C-alpha positions in Angstrom: 117.8 74.9 60.8 121.5 73.4 60.9 122.2 73.8 64.0 118.7 72.3 64.7 119.6 68.9 63.7 122.6 68.7 64.4 121.1 69.5 68.1 119.1 66.8 67.3 121.6 64.7 66.4 124.0 65.5 69.3 120.5 64.5 71.3 119.9 61.2 69.9 123.5 59.6 70.4 123.8 61.0 74.0 120.5 59.2 74.4 121.6 56.1 72.7 125.2 56.1 74.8 123.1 56.4 77.9 121.0 53.0 77.2 123.7 51.3 76.1 125.8 52.5 79.5 123.0 50.5 81.6 122.8 48.1 79.0 126.2 47.0 79.9 126.1 47.0 83.4 124.0 43.7 83.1 125.7 40.4 84.2 126.7 37.7 81.3 127.6 34.9 84.0 124.7 31.8 83.9 125.5 30.3 87.0 124.3 32.8 89.5 119.9 30.7 89.0 117.9 28.7 86.4 114.9 29.9 85.4 112.4 27.6 85.6 108.1 27.0 85.5 106.3 28.0 87.9 106.1 25.2 90.8 108.8 23.4 90.1 110.7 20.7 92.5 113.2 22.3 94.3 116.4 21.3 96.2 117.4 21.4 100.1 119.9 23.7 99.4 117.5 26.1 96.5 115.4 28.6 96.6 112.2 29.3 94.4 112.2 33.3 93.4 109.4 34.9 91.8 110.6 38.0 89.8 108.1 40.3 88.6 106.9 43.9 87.6 104.1 46.0 86.5 104.5 49.2 84.9 101.8 51.2 82.8 102.6 53.5 80.1 100.7 55.3 77.3 99.5 53.8 74.5 102.3 55.3 71.8 103.6 58.6 71.4 103.2 61.1 68.4 107.0 62.7 69.6 108.9 61.6 66.1 112.5 60.5 68.1 110.7 59.5 71.1 113.6 57.3 73.3 111.0 54.8 75.3 108.7 52.6 73.4 106.1 52.9 74.4 103.0 51.0 73.1 105.2 48.5 72.0 106.9 45.0 72.2 110.5 46.4 72.6 109.5 47.7 76.2 111.1 45.4 77.8 112.8 45.2 81.4 116.3 43.0 82.4 117.0 41.8 85.9 120.0 41.0 86.9 121.2 38.6 90.1 124.8 39.1 91.1 126.1 39.1 87.3 123.3 36.9 85.1 120.8 39.1 83.2 117.3 37.8 82.6 114.7 39.9 80.0 111.8 39.3 81.9 108.6 37.4 79.5 105.9 40.0 79.3 102.1 40.3 78.8 100.7 43.8 77.9 97.3 44.7 77.8 94.8 47.9 77.6 93.4 49.4 80.8 91.6 51.7 82.2 91.6 53.1 85.4 89.1 55.8 86.6 90.3 56.9 90.0 91.6 60.1 91.1 94.8 61.1 89.3 95.9 63.5 92.2 96.7 60.1 94.4 97.3 57.6 91.3 99.7 57.7 88.8 98.2 55.0 87.1 94.9 56.4 86.6 94.0 56.9 82.8 93.8 54.7 79.8 97.2 53.1 78.9 98.9 49.3 78.8 99.6 47.8 81.3 103.1 45.5 81.2 103.2 42.0 83.5 106.5 40.9 83.8 107.1 37.8 85.2 110.4 34.6 86.0 110.2 32.3 88.0 114.3 31.4 88.7 115.8 28.9 90.9 118.9 29.7 93.1 120.5 28.6 96.4 119.8 31.2 99.6 122.4 33.4 100.2 122.8 37.3 99.4 123.1 39.0 96.8 123.2 41.9 94.0 119.6 42.8 92.5 119.8 45.3 89.6 116.8 46.0 87.0 117.5 48.1 84.3 114.9 49.8 81.6 116.7 50.5 78.8 114.2 52.7 76.7 112.9 54.7 79.9 116.8 54.8 80.5 116.2 53.7 84.1 118.8 51.5 86.6 117.8 50.3 89.5 120.6 48.2 92.6 119.5 46.4 95.5 121.7 44.2 98.3 119.4 41.0 98.9 119.6 37.6 101.8 117.1 35.0 100.0 116.6 32.5 102.7 115.2 29.3 102.5 111.3 28.8 101.0 110.0 30.8 98.3 111.0 34.6 97.8 109.4 37.1 95.5 111.9 40.0 94.1 109.1 42.9 93.0 110.6 45.5 90.4 108.3 49.0 90.8 108.2 51.7 88.6 108.7 55.6 90.2 106.7 57.4 87.6 107.8 60.9 85.8 105.9 64.3 87.0 105.5 67.1 84.4 104.1 70.3 84.0 103.2 69.9 80.2 99.5 68.9 79.1 98.1 68.8 82.9 96.0 71.2 84.9 97.4 73.3 86.8 95.7 71.8 89.9 97.7 68.4 88.5 101.1 69.5 87.5 104.3 68.5 88.8 102.0 64.8 90.1 103.5 62.0 89.0 102.1 60.1 86.4 102.4 57.0 84.0 101.9 59.3 81.0 104.8 61.1 81.6 107.2 58.2 81.8 109.1 56.3 84.3 111.5 58.1 85.9 113.2 55.3 88.5 112.6 52.0 90.0 112.6 50.2 93.2 112.9 46.9 93.6 111.6 45.4 96.9 112.3 41.9 98.3 110.6 39.6 100.3 
């Protein structure tokens, strides 16, 4: 019994250290972009960039010490553009999708987290990072932002797990198993 408690403490401290190291990678600058309302005016040497993501999770967990805060307001997404960070504002809605679970990893009932912010910055080359600290996943991408407007979309990559699933669905990715990575798309 004592060994299990010690192992639980070791695992919890390791998870906390990993989440902290991802969060520490996010920048502290404040001169790269300005957060603005959608449709804000832009100068001749500025670009409006919409940063967004849509992630589906299960409602909560029966696991006592689950590190990811599925189903809560603490399921945050941080985006860093060349050293300046923002926690994206989020809207949470309950969603049921009746698509085929063999082809759609978001099939089923869960919570949809829709993140979105608009920033104004100068055209140029940037390093874009996204971090989902509660899942301990980070992605980084170089981006060339040209004049006009642009979109930065963060897409989740869902885990696949053998547990809880019928044999025909084992190892297929599903939002119910959590997020294993992020993909950043700039256009």
